[in-house]
N, C-alpha and C positions, 0 to 999 in steps of 0.2 A: 441634298440632305443624307447623311449617313444612315444606312438601314440598320435597324437594331438587331442583333444576333441573340436568339433565344436557346433556352436550355435544351431544347431538342437538336438544334443544329450542333450544339457542343457535344451532346452525347453521340451524335451520328459521327461527327469527326473523330471522336476518341474510341469509337467502336465499343462502347459500353452503354449500360442501361442509364436511364434517367436517375434511378435510385443511386447508382454508383457515382454519378456526377453530383448529386446533392451531398452524399458523404464527403466527397474530396473537397467541395467548395465550403462546408461548413465544419470541418474538421472531426466529422463523426467517426466511429468505430467501424468495422467490417470491410476495411479496404487497406490494401497494403501500400506502404509508402511510396514505391516505384510508380504504382498505377495513379497515386494521388498527385504526385509531381508532375506526370505527363498530363493529366487533365488540366492542371492549373496552368501548365506552359500554354497548352493549346488554347485555354480560354484567354490568356493574355494576347496570343497571336491573332486571334479572331475578333477580339474586342468585345468579349461577352461582358454584359451588363445584366445584373440579376433584374427580373421583373418585380419591381415594388409593388405594383397593385396586386399581383398574384400573393406576394408574400403577406400584404396586409389582409387579404382574404383569408389566407391561411391562419393568421393570428386570430381573426375574428371568429373562427370556427373552433379554436382550440381552447379548451376549458379544463386545464389540467392543474391539480395542486399536489405538491409533493413535499413530504416531511423528511427532515434530515436529523438523525440522532446518533451522533458520533462523539467520542470524547475529546476534551481539550488537551488533557495530560495523558501521557507524557510528550510534551509539546515537540520534542525532537523528531518524533514520528507523526503525531496528529496535525502539527502545523503543515506538514507537507501534503497529508491527505486532505485536509480541508482546503489547502491552495487549489488543488486539482478540482474539487467539488466547485469552488467559488469560480473558478475559470469557465467551467460548463455553465454555472448559473448565468454569468454574464452573457453568454451567447444565447441562452434559451429564454431569458426574460423578454426579448424582443418578440417572442412568439405568443405572449400572453400567458406563460406558465407561472404560476404562483409557487413559492418555496416557503416553507415553515421551518425555522432552524430551533431545535431543542438540544443543544448539546450538554452532554453530562461531564462532571468534572473530571472524572477518571474512569478507565474501563471497568465496567461491573458495578458502579456507583450511580444508583438512581434511575437506571435505564428503563425499569419496567413502569414506573409512574409517568416517566417523561413519553414513553411510546404511547401509553393509553392517552395523554393529553394531545399528541399528535393525532391520534385516530379520531378523537372527539372532533377534530378540525375539519372532518369531511374530506379527507385526502384520498387521492386515488392510488398512491404509491408512497413507500418509505424506503430511506437508505438507512441502514442500522449496522452497529457494531456490537454484537452480543457478548458481553463480557461474562454473564452468567447464564449460559444456553438453557439449563434445566429450568430455572425459574421464568425466563421470558418465552419459552416455547408455546404455553397456553396463550398468550397474547398474540403471538405470531400466528398461530393457527386460527384463532378467532378473526384476525384481520383478513387472513387470506380466504376464509369460509364467506366473508362479506364482499369479496372481490377486490380488497386492497392488496396490491403486489409489494410484497417485501423483498428487497434485495439486500443481503448481507454484505458486508465488505470488511476486508482484513481478517476477520475470524467469523467462525460459522456457529449456527444452531443446527446441527445436522439432523436431529431427530424431529425438527418442525417441518411444517409445509411451506417453508419460505420458497419463493419462486426461484430464486438463484443465488449464487455466491460470486463475488469478484474477489480474488486474492492470489497471493502466491502460495500454492499448495504447501501446508506447513510440513508434512511429514518428508517432503523432499527438501525443504531447507534443512531438517535434520540429518537427513541422509548425506547431503552435500558436506555439512559441517563435520559429520562423523568420518567421512572419507578424507577430508583434509586434515582433521586432527590425526587421523591414523598415519598419514605421511609425514608430519610434523614431529611426531614423538617417538621415542625408541620402543622397541618390543617390550612387553609387559609393563607399559606405562600405567599410571593411575590417573584418571581425569575425573572432572566433576562438571554438572551442569548447573547453571543458576538462571532459573526462570522466573516468571511472574506468579501466576496461579495456575495450577493444574486442573482447576475446574473449568479453565478457558481453553475451548477447543485448539486454538492456534498454539498456545504453550505446550499443551499436552501432546499433540501430535508431533511437534518439533522435537521434543524429548524422546518420544518413542523412536522416531526416525534415527536420531543420533545414538541412542542405545543399541539400536539394531546395527547400524552401520560401523560403528567405531570398531568393535572387536573383529569385523571382517578384515579391516585394513591394518590393524595393529596386533600382531600375534601376542597372544596372552594379555591384551590390553583389558583394563577393567574401568567401568564407570562406577566410582566408589561412592559418590553422592550425588544426589538431586535435591538441590535447595530452592525452596519458594521464597522470594524476597518481596512478593507483592508490589512490585514496580515502585517500591520506596527507596530513595537514594540512601537514606541513614541505615535502613535494615540491609540494604544491598552491601554496604561498606563494612558494617559491623559482622555480618555472616561470611563475607569473604574472608576478612581478617581471621576471624576464628576458624575457618577452613584451613587457611594456610598455616596457621600454628598447629592444628590437630593433625595434619598430614604434610610433613615437612618434605617428603619425597614426591608431592604432587607435580605432574608433568604438564598439565593442560586444563584450561577452563573453556566451556562452551556457554556464552550468555545469550540465550536465545530470544530476548527481548531488546528493545532499543536502550534500556537502562544499564549501559555498560560503563560510564564514566566512574561511578563508585568503585566498580571492581578494578578498573585501571590504577585508580588512586590507592586502593588497598594493596595491590601488587607493588606499586612504587614505595608505598609506605614501608614494607616488609622487605625491601631490596629483591623482589622475585620477578620483577618485570621481564627480565631476559631469560630467566631459567624456566618460567611457566609460559607455555604457548597459549595465547588467548585469541579465540575466534569469536567474533561479536556478530550483530545483526544490524542491517541497515547503514546509514551514512548521514552525519550532519557535521558542520564545520568544527565543533569543539573536539571531534574525534581525530582531526587531521594531524595535531602534534603527537598523538600517541601512535599513529601509523609512522610518522617520521622518525620517532624514537625506537620503533619496533616493539613497543608494548603490545600492540595489536598487530597479530600476523596477518589475519584475513577478516572479512566480514561479508556476510550473505545478505546481499541488497534487495529489498522486496518491492521497490518501485512504488512507494506510497502515493507520490503525485498522481502517477497513471492509474493506480487503483481507484482513487477519488474520481478522475475524471471518466473513466471507464464505467464506473458503478451507475453514475449520474447519468451519462448519455445513453447507457443500455436502457434504464429505466424510462427516460423520455422517450426513446425511439419506440418502446413498447407501447406506451400510453397514447402516443401521438399517431403512431403509423402502424400499431399493430406488429411491430417486429418481434420475433420470437425471443423469450428470455431463456437463457442456458448459462450454465456455469462458466466462468471465465478465469482460467489459471495463468497468470503471467509468469513468464520465465524468469527466475531469480538470476543475478549475476553475482560473480564473486569479485569483490573489491580487494586489491592488493596495493601495496605502496606504489607499484610501477604503473598502475592504471588509475590511481586516485583521481588525478586531474581530469579524467574524462568524464565524471559524473556530475549531474546537473547542480547538486547542492554545492560542490566545490567550485565548478564553473561559475556559478552565479556570485559567489562570494569573491572570487578573483577578479570578475568584470567590475563588481561593485568597488572594490579597492583600487583597481586601475582607473575607474572613473574619478574617484576622490582624489588620487594622486595627481591626475591631469587637471582637476579643477584648482588644486591647491598651487600648482607650478606656474 
């Protein structure tokens, strides 16, 4: 009869702690990929099988309820964020953890009453995207004072007592975009920023970063306008069209939210797609043609799927195992036409198209 190999043996063979083995086996954060791969390889080599009885005992002792209050729109960004959250939910539901989902329709719309409803459900933790940080800060503070841990994702409520934030540092996004724009446009160029809502921490800090960085890399360059489009496609198109008419010598536009398609369409409608350098934010399949036509020069990718996964896993680890809560700032990537195919949103679409083609042939 084959002797069963336990987690202690696996940790000993891999020369790591049991906690590190647990992170590797269950895809949790706090471990680098090389270590994870080495542990999984050793597990296969020695025939490790999880102790289902111990896992069941762990489940029986876990009584955790987590609420999630994240927007549905704009779906190009939040669909990816939700996908990361749901993938973690599927893993942790087997451990007896309950989840309450109260999404809001758009960033900053209805988040305060929804958060209050979540808190009335006796949760121990909340994942939250605060679009109106000033308004929602007192609710966050009241939750934390009662021992409910609040993890902000994507954007922050920095004046609140929230436990931590998971995001790509927004000012860094703006700094990167400003440096790129400064290298794309000539000296003394006029550029503009199109954002969502400056009351939202993420949008404000990106705008500040860009305004600081751009003149450093473009001699005599000016940020001539900062336009709030409130994440509304129609408003974005109208305001971009008016901007192009008002400033005929505009050299560049930085769109610091995912709502870039109306800007692309306005540039093409006015035959300015090649003369105005466009830097966008994030990546989704509908952007690909605009990269290929060079309407979009570059995009700052914020890894929304990973943000969702990390936020939920971090909160679960804290509530289940007392793991520390600390801010997590993911490293952004720069998307160009040459590396476009390497990003998960494009790879997944290409894989789906290949499978459909194979099925039809």
